[in-house]
C-alpha positions as CSV (number, residue, x, y, z in Angstrom):
1,M,64.3,-100.8,110.9
2,T,62.0,-98.9,108.6
3,H,62.6,-95.9,106.6
4,S,60.6,-92.7,106.8
5,P,58.1,-93.1,104.0
6,S,56.8,-96.4,105.5
7,Y,53.3,-94.9,105.9
8,L,52.9,-95.6,102.2
9,L,53.1,-99.3,102.8
10,T,50.8,-99.3,105.9
11,V,48.0,-97.7,103.9
12,A,48.6,-99.5,100.6
13,D,45.9,-102.1,101.1
14,N,43.4,-99.4,101.5
15,A,44.6,-97.3,98.5
16,S,42.3,-98.9,96.0
17,I,43.5,-96.9,93.1
18,T,44.2,-99.8,90.7
19,P,41.6,-98.4,88.2
20,F,43.8,-95.3,87.9
21,I,47.0,-97.2,87.0
22,S,46.1,-96.4,83.4
23,L,47.0,-92.8,84.2
24,M,50.4,-93.9,85.5
25,L,51.0,-96.0,82.4
26,A,50.0,-93.0,80.2
27,M,52.6,-90.9,82.0
28,M,55.3,-93.5,81.5
29,I,54.4,-93.8,77.8
30,S,54.4,-90.1,77.2
31,F,57.9,-89.8,78.8
32,L,59.2,-92.7,76.8
33,L,58.1,-90.8,73.7
34,C,60.0,-87.9,75.0
35,L,63.0,-90.2,75.5
36,I,62.8,-91.3,71.9
37,V,62.7,-87.7,70.7
38,G,65.8,-87.0,72.9
39,I,67.9,-89.9,71.6
40,S,71.0,-88.3,70.0
41,S,71.3,-88.4,66.2
42,D,75.0,-88.8,66.5
43,D,77.6,-89.9,69.1
44,R,79.4,-86.6,69.6
45,V,80.4,-85.8,73.2
46,V,78.9,-82.3,73.0
47,E,75.6,-83.7,71.9
48,F,75.3,-86.4,74.5
49,F,76.5,-84.4,77.5
50,S,75.1,-80.9,76.7
51,A,72.5,-81.5,73.9
52,N,74.8,-79.6,71.6
53,R,73.8,-76.5,73.5
54,S,70.9,-76.2,71.3
55,L,67.9,-76.5,73.7
56,P,65.6,-73.5,73.6
57,A,66.1,-71.0,76.4
58,A,62.6,-71.6,77.9
59,W,63.4,-75.4,77.9
60,N,66.7,-74.8,79.7
61,I,65.1,-72.6,82.4
62,L,62.4,-75.2,83.1
63,A,65.0,-78.0,83.1
64,L,67.1,-76.1,85.6
65,C,64.1,-75.9,87.9
66,G,63.5,-79.6,87.3
67,D,67.1,-80.4,88.4
68,H,66.2,-78.8,91.8
69,I,62.9,-80.6,92.3
70,S,63.7,-84.0,93.7
71,T,61.4,-86.5,95.4
72,T,63.0,-85.7,98.7
73,V,62.5,-82.0,98.2
74,L,58.8,-82.4,97.6
75,L,58.1,-84.9,100.4
76,S,60.5,-83.6,103.1
77,G,59.5,-80.0,102.3
78,V,55.8,-80.6,102.9
79,G,56.7,-82.7,105.9
80,A,58.9,-80.0,107.5
81,V,56.1,-77.4,107.2
82,S,53.3,-79.7,108.4
83,L,55.4,-80.8,111.5
84,G,57.5,-77.7,112.1
85,G,55.2,-74.8,111.2
86,Y,57.3,-71.7,111.4
87,D,60.6,-73.6,111.3
88,G,59.4,-75.6,108.3
89,M,58.6,-72.4,106.4
90,V,62.1,-71.0,107.2
91,V,63.6,-74.2,105.9
92,A,61.6,-73.9,102.6
93,L,62.6,-70.3,102.2
94,S,66.3,-71.1,102.7
95,A,66.1,-73.5,99.7
96,V,64.9,-70.7,97.5
97,A,67.6,-68.4,98.8
98,G,70.2,-70.6,97.2
99,F,69.1,-69.5,93.7
100,V,70.3,-65.9,94.6
101,I,73.8,-67.3,95.1
102,M,73.6,-69.3,91.9
103,V,73.1,-66.2,89.7
104,P,76.7,-64.8,90.0
105,L,78.1,-68.4,89.7
106,A,76.3,-69.4,86.5
107,E,78.1,-67.2,84.0
108,P,81.7,-67.9,84.9
109,L,80.8,-71.5,85.4
110,R,79.4,-71.8,81.9
111,N,82.4,-69.9,80.4
112,T,84.8,-72.6,81.6
113,E,83.3,-74.6,78.7
114,R,83.4,-77.9,80.7
115,F,80.4,-80.0,81.7
116,T,81.7,-82.1,84.6
117,L,82.8,-80.9,88.0
118,G,86.3,-82.3,87.4
119,G,86.5,-80.6,84.0
120,V,85.4,-77.2,85.4
121,L,88.0,-77.4,88.2
122,E,90.8,-78.7,85.9
123,S,90.2,-75.7,83.6
124,R,90.9,-73.3,86.5
125,I,93.7,-75.1,88.3
126,G,95.2,-77.7,86.0
127,G,96.4,-81.2,86.7
128,S,94.9,-84.7,86.2
129,N,94.6,-85.1,90.0
130,V,92.0,-82.3,89.9
131,R,89.8,-84.3,87.6
132,T,90.2,-87.4,89.8
133,A,89.3,-85.5,92.9
134,G,86.2,-84.0,91.1
135,A,85.1,-87.4,90.0
136,V,85.5,-88.8,93.6
137,V,83.3,-86.1,95.1
138,T,80.8,-86.4,92.3
139,I,80.3,-90.1,93.0
140,A,80.2,-89.5,96.8
141,V,77.4,-87.1,96.3
142,C,75.4,-89.0,93.6
143,V,75.3,-92.4,95.3
144,P,73.4,-91.5,98.5
145,L,71.0,-89.2,96.6
146,S,70.3,-92.0,94.0
147,V,69.7,-94.6,96.7
148,I,67.2,-92.5,98.6
149,Q,65.3,-91.6,95.4
150,L,65.0,-95.3,94.5
151,V,63.9,-96.3,98.0
152,V,61.1,-93.6,98.0
153,V,59.9,-94.3,94.5
154,G,59.8,-98.0,95.2
155,D,57.4,-97.3,98.1
156,V,55.3,-95.1,95.8
157,V,55.0,-97.9,93.2
158,A,53.9,-100.4,95.9
159,Y,51.3,-97.9,97.1
160,V,49.9,-97.4,93.6
161,L,49.6,-101.1,93.2
162,G,47.8,-101.4,96.6
163,L,50.4,-103.7,98.1
164,N,51.9,-103.5,101.5
165,L,54.5,-106.2,101.1
166,A,58.2,-105.5,101.4
167,W,59.0,-107.3,98.2
168,A,56.6,-105.0,96.3
169,S,58.6,-101.9,97.2
170,Q,61.8,-103.6,96.3
171,T,60.4,-104.8,93.0
172,G,59.2,-101.3,92.3
173,T,62.7,-100.0,93.0
174,I,64.2,-102.4,90.5
175,L,61.7,-101.6,87.7
176,I,62.1,-97.9,88.1
177,G,65.8,-98.3,88.2
178,L,65.7,-100.1,84.8
179,L,63.5,-97.3,83.4
180,V,65.8,-94.6,84.7
181,V,68.9,-96.3,83.2
182,S,67.2,-96.3,79.8
183,Y,66.4,-92.6,80.1
184,A,69.9,-91.6,80.9
185,A,71.8,-94.1,78.7
186,F,69.9,-93.5,75.5
187,G,68.5,-90.0,75.9
188,G,71.6,-88.2,77.2
189,M,71.2,-84.6,78.2
190,R,68.5,-83.9,75.6
191,G,66.3,-86.8,76.8
192,T,66.7,-86.1,80.5
193,S,66.0,-82.5,79.9
194,L,62.6,-83.3,78.5
195,V,61.8,-85.4,81.6
196,K,62.8,-82.6,83.9
197,I,60.6,-80.1,82.0
198,G,57.7,-82.5,82.3
199,N,58.5,-82.8,86.0
200,V,58.2,-79.1,86.6
201,L,55.0,-78.8,84.7
202,L,53.4,-81.8,86.4
203,T,54.5,-80.7,89.9
204,F,53.1,-77.2,89.3
205,G,49.9,-78.6,88.0
206,V,49.5,-81.0,90.9
207,F,50.1,-78.3,93.5
208,L,47.5,-76.1,91.8
209,V,44.9,-78.8,91.9
210,L,45.7,-79.8,95.4
211,I,45.6,-76.2,96.7
212,W,42.4,-75.5,94.9
213,T,40.8,-78.5,96.5
214,V,41.9,-77.5,100.0
215,L,40.8,-73.9,99.5
216,K,37.4,-75.1,98.3
217,R,37.1,-77.2,101.5
218,F,37.9,-74.2,103.6
219,D,35.5,-71.9,101.7
220,W,38.4,-70.1,100.0
221,E,39.6,-68.6,103.3
222,V,43.4,-68.8,103.7
223,G,43.1,-67.5,107.2
224,S,40.9,-70.5,108.2
225,I,43.6,-72.9,106.9
226,L,46.3,-71.1,109.0
227,E,44.1,-71.0,112.1
228,T,43.2,-74.7,111.8
229,A,46.8,-75.7,111.2
230,G,47.9,-73.8,114.3
231,R,45.2,-75.4,116.4
232,Q,46.0,-78.9,115.1
233,G,49.7,-78.2,115.7
234,G,49.3,-77.6,119.4
235,G,48.2,-74.0,119.3
236,A,49.1,-71.1,117.0
237,S,51.5,-69.6,119.4
238,E,53.6,-72.8,119.5
239,F,53.1,-73.8,115.8
240,Y,54.1,-70.4,114.4
241,S,57.1,-69.8,116.7
242,S,60.7,-71.0,116.4
243,G,61.7,-74.2,118.0
244,T,59.0,-76.6,116.6
245,L,61.4,-78.7,114.6
246,F,64.5,-79.0,116.8
247,G,63.5,-77.4,120.1
248,E,64.3,-74.1,121.7
249,T,67.7,-75.1,123.1
250,T,70.9,-73.8,121.8
251,V,71.7,-77.1,120.0
252,G,68.2,-77.1,118.5
253,R,68.7,-73.6,117.1
254,L,72.1,-74.5,115.7
255,N,70.5,-77.6,114.1
256,L,68.0,-75.4,112.3
257,L,70.6,-72.9,111.2
258,S,72.8,-75.8,110.0
259,L,69.9,-77.3,108.0
260,C,69.0,-74.0,106.4
261,L,72.6,-73.3,105.5
262,T,73.0,-76.7,104.0
263,L,69.8,-76.4,101.9
264,A,70.7,-73.0,100.7
265,L,74.3,-73.8,99.6
266,G,74.2,-77.5,98.7
267,P,71.6,-78.1,96.0
268,I,72.7,-75.2,93.8
269,V,76.1,-76.8,93.0
270,L,75.1,-80.5,92.7
271,P,77.0,-82.3,89.9
272,H,74.0,-82.5,87.6
273,I,73.4,-78.8,88.1
274,V,76.9,-78.1,86.8
275,M,76.1,-80.2,83.8
276,R,72.9,-78.3,83.2
277,I,74.7,-74.9,83.2
278,A,77.1,-76.3,80.7
279,S,74.3,-76.9,78.2
280,Y,73.5,-73.1,77.8
281,T,74.7,-71.4,74.6
282,H,76.9,-68.9,76.5
283,G,77.5,-67.4,79.9
284,V,75.0,-64.6,79.7
285,A,72.3,-67.2,78.9
286,A,73.3,-69.2,81.9
287,R,73.1,-66.2,84.2
288,R,69.7,-65.1,82.7
289,A,68.3,-68.7,83.2
290,A,69.4,-68.7,86.8
291,T,67.7,-65.4,87.4
292,L,64.5,-66.4,85.7
293,A,64.4,-69.8,87.5
294,L,64.3,-67.9,90.9
295,P,60.6,-66.8,90.7
296,I,59.6,-70.2,89.3
297,M,61.2,-72.0,92.2
298,A,59.7,-69.4,94.6
299,L,56.3,-70.4,93.3
300,I,57.1,-74.1,93.7
301,F,58.2,-73.7,97.3
302,T,55.2,-71.5,98.1
303,G,53.1,-74.4,96.9
304,I,55.1,-76.7,99.2
305,V,54.4,-74.4,102.2
306,I,50.7,-74.2,101.4
307,V,50.4,-77.9,101.0
308,G,52.3,-78.5,104.3
309,L,50.0,-76.1,106.1
310,S,47.0,-77.9,104.6
311,A,48.3,-81.2,105.8
312,A,48.7,-79.8,109.3
313,A,45.1,-78.4,109.1
314,L,43.4,-81.5,107.7
315,V,45.5,-84.3,109.2
316,G,47.1,-82.7,112.2
317,S,50.8,-82.4,113.1
318,H,50.5,-84.8,115.9
319,S,48.8,-87.4,113.8
320,I,51.5,-87.1,111.1
321,A,54.2,-87.3,113.7
322,V,52.8,-90.5,115.1
323,S,52.6,-92.2,111.7
324,D,55.8,-90.7,110.3
325,P,58.1,-88.8,112.7
326,Q,60.0,-87.2,109.8
327,G,56.9,-86.2,107.8
328,Y,57.8,-87.7,104.5
329,S,54.2,-89.1,104.1
330,S,52.5,-85.8,105.0
331,M,51.3,-85.1,101.4
332,V,50.0,-88.6,100.9
333,M,48.2,-88.4,104.3
334,L,46.6,-85.1,103.2
335,V,45.3,-86.6,100.0
336,D,44.0,-89.7,101.9
337,S,42.1,-87.5,104.2
338,M,40.2,-86.0,101.2
339,N,39.1,-89.5,100.0
340,S,39.9,-88.5,96.4
341,K,41.2,-91.3,94.3
342,P,42.2,-89.0,91.3
343,L,44.2,-86.8,93.7
344,V,46.0,-89.9,95.1
345,T,46.9,-91.0,91.6
346,L,48.1,-87.5,90.6
347,I,50.4,-87.3,93.7
348,A,51.8,-90.8,93.0
349,C,52.5,-89.7,89.4
350,A,54.2,-86.5,90.5
351,V,56.5,-88.4,92.9
352,F,57.1,-91.1,90.2
353,I,58.1,-88.6,87.5
354,T,60.1,-86.5,89.9
355,A,62.2,-89.6,90.9
356,L,62.8,-90.4,87.2
357,S,63.9,-86.8,86.6
358,T,66.3,-86.6,89.5
359,L,67.7,-90.1,89.0
360,S,68.4,-89.6,85.3
361,G,70.4,-86.5,86.0
362,L,72.4,-88.1,88.8
363,L,73.2,-91.1,86.7
364,L,74.3,-89.0,83.8
365,S,76.6,-86.8,85.9
366,A,78.1,-89.7,87.8
367,A,78.8,-91.6,84.5
368,A,80.3,-88.6,82.9
369,S,82.7,-88.2,85.8
370,V,83.9,-91.8,85.4
371,A,83.9,-92.1,81.6
372,H,84.9,-88.5,80.6
373,D,87.1,-87.4,83.5
374,L,88.7,-90.6,84.9
375,Y,89.0,-92.8,81.8
376,A,89.1,-90.4,78.8
377,H,91.2,-87.7,80.3
378,V,93.1,-89.2,83.3
379,V,93.8,-92.7,81.9
380,L,93.9,-92.0,78.1
381,R,94.8,-88.3,78.3
382,G,92.1,-87.3,75.9
383,R,93.2,-89.8,73.2
384,I,89.8,-91.4,72.6
385,A,87.3,-91.2,69.7
386,E,84.1,-89.4,70.6
387,N,81.8,-92.2,69.6
388,R,83.8,-94.6,71.8
389,E,83.6,-92.2,74.8
390,V,79.8,-91.9,74.4
391,A,79.4,-95.7,74.1
392,L,81.6,-96.1,77.3
393,T,79.5,-93.6,79.1
394,R,76.3,-95.5,78.3
395,W,77.8,-98.7,79.8
396,V,79.0,-96.8,82.9
397,I,75.4,-95.5,83.3
398,V,74.2,-99.1,83.2
399,I,76.8,-100.3,85.7
400,F,76.3,-97.3,88.0
401,G,72.5,-97.7,87.9
402,A,72.8,-101.4,88.7
403,I,74.9,-100.6,91.8
404,N,72.5,-98.0,93.0
405,V,69.5,-100.3,92.6
406,F,71.4,-103.0,94.5
407,L,72.1,-100.6,97.3
408,A,68.5,-99.3,97.4
409,V,67.2,-102.9,97.6
410,A,69.7,-103.9,100.3
411,F,69.0,-100.8,102.4
412,H,65.3,-100.6,101.7
413,H,64.4,-101.2,105.4
414,W,66.9,-98.7,106.7
415,N,66.2,-95.1,107.5
416,V,68.3,-93.8,104.6
417,V,66.7,-90.3,104.8
418,A,69.9,-89.1,106.6
419,L,71.7,-89.6,103.3
420,V,69.9,-86.6,101.8
421,S,71.2,-84.1,104.3
422,F,74.7,-85.7,104.1
423,A,74.8,-85.3,100.3
424,A,73.7,-81.7,100.5
425,A,76.2,-80.9,103.2
426,L,79.0,-82.7,101.3
427,T,78.2,-80.7,98.2
428,A,78.1,-77.4,100.0
429,S,81.4,-78.2,101.9
430,T,83.4,-79.4,98.9
431,V,82.0,-78.2,95.5
432,L,80.9,-74.7,96.6
433,P,84.3,-73.6,98.1
434,A,86.1,-75.2,95.2
435,L,84.0,-73.3,92.6
436,V,84.0,-70.0,94.4
437,Y,87.7,-70.0,94.9
438,G,88.5,-71.5,91.5
439,L,86.3,-69.0,89.6
440,F,87.0,-65.8,91.6
441,W,90.3,-66.1,93.5
442,K,93.6,-65.8,91.7
443,G,95.5,-67.1,94.7
444,F,93.7,-70.5,94.7
445,T,96.1,-73.4,94.1
446,N,96.1,-77.0,93.2
447,R,97.0,-77.9,96.8
448,G,94.2,-75.7,98.1
449,L,91.7,-77.4,95.8
450,L,92.7,-80.9,96.9
451,W,92.6,-79.9,100.6
452,T,89.1,-78.5,100.0
453,L,87.8,-81.6,98.2
454,Y,89.5,-84.4,100.1
455,G,89.6,-82.7,103.4
456,S,86.0,-81.7,103.4
457,L,84.9,-85.1,102.2
458,T,86.8,-86.6,105.1
459,S,85.4,-84.2,107.7
460,C,81.8,-84.7,106.4
461,V,82.1,-88.5,106.7
462,I,83.6,-88.4,110.2
463,L,81.0,-85.9,111.5
464,E,78.1,-87.6,109.8
465,V,79.0,-91.0,111.3
466,S,79.4,-89.3,114.7
467,S,76.1,-87.5,114.5
468,L,72.5,-88.3,115.6
469,A,71.7,-88.9,111.9
470,V,73.5,-92.3,112.1
471,S,73.0,-93.4,115.7
472,G,71.5,-92.4,119.1
473,R,67.7,-92.1,118.4
474,P,64.8,-94.0,116.8
475,Q,65.0,-92.1,113.5
476,S,68.7,-92.7,113.0
477,L,70.3,-94.9,110.4
478,L,71.3,-97.3,113.1
479,P,68.6,-96.8,115.8
480,Q,69.8,-99.7,117.9
481,Q,73.2,-98.2,118.3
482,D,74.5,-95.1,120.0
483,F,78.1,-94.0,119.4
484,H,77.4,-90.4,118.5
485,W,79.5,-87.6,120.0
486,F,78.7,-84.8,117.6
487,P,75.7,-83.0,119.0
488,L,74.1,-81.7,115.8
489,E,72.0,-83.8,113.4
490,H,73.0,-81.7,110.4
491,I,76.7,-81.1,109.9
492,G,76.8,-78.3,107.4
493,L,77.3,-75.5,110.0
494,V,80.7,-77.0,110.8
495,T,81.8,-78.6,107.5
496,I,80.9,-75.7,105.1
497,P,83.2,-73.1,106.8
498,A,85.8,-75.9,107.2
499,G,85.7,-76.4,103.4
500,F,86.5,-72.7,102.8
501,L,89.1,-72.7,105.5
502,L,90.9,-75.8,104.1
503,G,91.0,-74.2,100.6
504,W,92.6,-71.0,102.0
505,L,95.1,-72.9,104.1
506,G,96.1,-75.2,101.3
507,S,96.6,-72.3,98.9
508,Q,98.8,-70.5,101.4
509,A,101.0,-73.7,101.4
510,G,101.7,-73.3,97.7
511,G,100.9,-75.1,94.4
512,G,99.8,-74.0,91.0
513,R,97.7,-70.9,90.8
514,A,94.2,-70.6,89.4
515,R,94.1,-69.4,85.8
516,L,91.8,-66.5,86.3
517,G,93.1,-64.5,83.3
518,E,91.7,-66.9,80.9
519,S,88.4,-67.0,82.7
520,R,88.1,-63.2,82.5
521,R,88.9,-63.2,78.8
522,R,86.1,-65.7,78.2
523,R,83.6,-63.5,80.2
524,T,84.3,-60.5,77.9
525,S,84.9,-62.2,74.6
526,G,82.6,-65.2,74.9
527,P,83.4,-68.8,74.6
528,S,86.4,-70.0,72.7
529,P,86.5,-73.2,70.5
530,Q,85.5,-76.4,72.2
531,A,87.8,-77.5,74.9
532,W,86.0,-80.3,76.7
């Protein structure tokens, strides 16, 4: 069993970019310097988890964008466009549409004055069982996302080193895991924010260079790129019509709708996004940041679409599909077709830094849910010194990071790409209904919240295991097995409405009501004293 980005290993021996490893080292050193700058001057909880809410507004906007740009977003986005044409572009646009939904959520979310998912929900509903449920969902989301990022970046490291051996990828995963743990454990929110800002700037710069190079090759005629991409994709009428990704059947169209819905609603409420919003000075700043992040992300995804079409034009959709049916290697194959060593190195650096950025945020949010929610508030009921809590969080980051690295190494030859869609669907099915109901519906109850979180988590696991993502086809997690009965590959179309329904049904059954009065007071009078 091989995972999707395996093309990186098959071409590694021909990469020949060892002279450019110095650039990679320079990137690592520069971000280590950023890490040193980001190390907290004290051990206060507010400093470690939210950078004392003192980051400049421009930094926070870029960091919010960096939270959304993961390795899988870059690689799968380009792959979807290069293989799916019209459908791929629709998928990319759906991811941008999610920011529109984030705008009304940002201000009330920030005004809860909490920085973990469990803390936010507990501030609205009350009860230690709410913090526990929030922590469980946070870990369930962060683990699969962390594993896939580590697997992909391990392949990138092996590619940069020019090695096509399995142990090279696994060694790369371990080394990057150690580096990420140091970022998250010692830098806290301030250090990881600097990495995310660098991620956005580097990604934007790489896209500009790549697009400029492609346009130059096509004599600056965008129409020529579109025409060639269509011809290489089996004809313009086919490439630029719906049905290229999942087929024109009813199930295929439902699969596309499910994927778009998942990508629009899931990433905007990931646990590390909740932590990011908590780092703003006040609710108005959070709403403004979400608004200004929208055009930036629109530019990034426009770049993803152009690069995907360029890959289809220069490499060919069929050639990409033969080497990598899921398209994760499309961007690397595009650069290889240009025979440009500097471009190969820049792409590798972009993927490398993107993985560091995403992983550091995931580690920090997962560790906060364990140390801050479960231990400090559920077990000790808040009776813990701040310096002790921060020290405990750092150790949890180390432990959680080690577990993720172990899982990434153990599952390195599995097709773990399915975990990305599962994590996004899980977030959209659990966190989004809980936040929408908790922040805006006065009838939401403790029971409704628990039904939403635990019920949706259960339904997501059952449907994912029963779907084509796990068994029944060569690209499945278990390609040799076939026990699927759920017809869709992406489960969000069913689980997201189910999450909202469970919250409503549970609330009708009774339980403590949401404390919306306090939320509205905060929106009008601003944040009250710290209540972590």
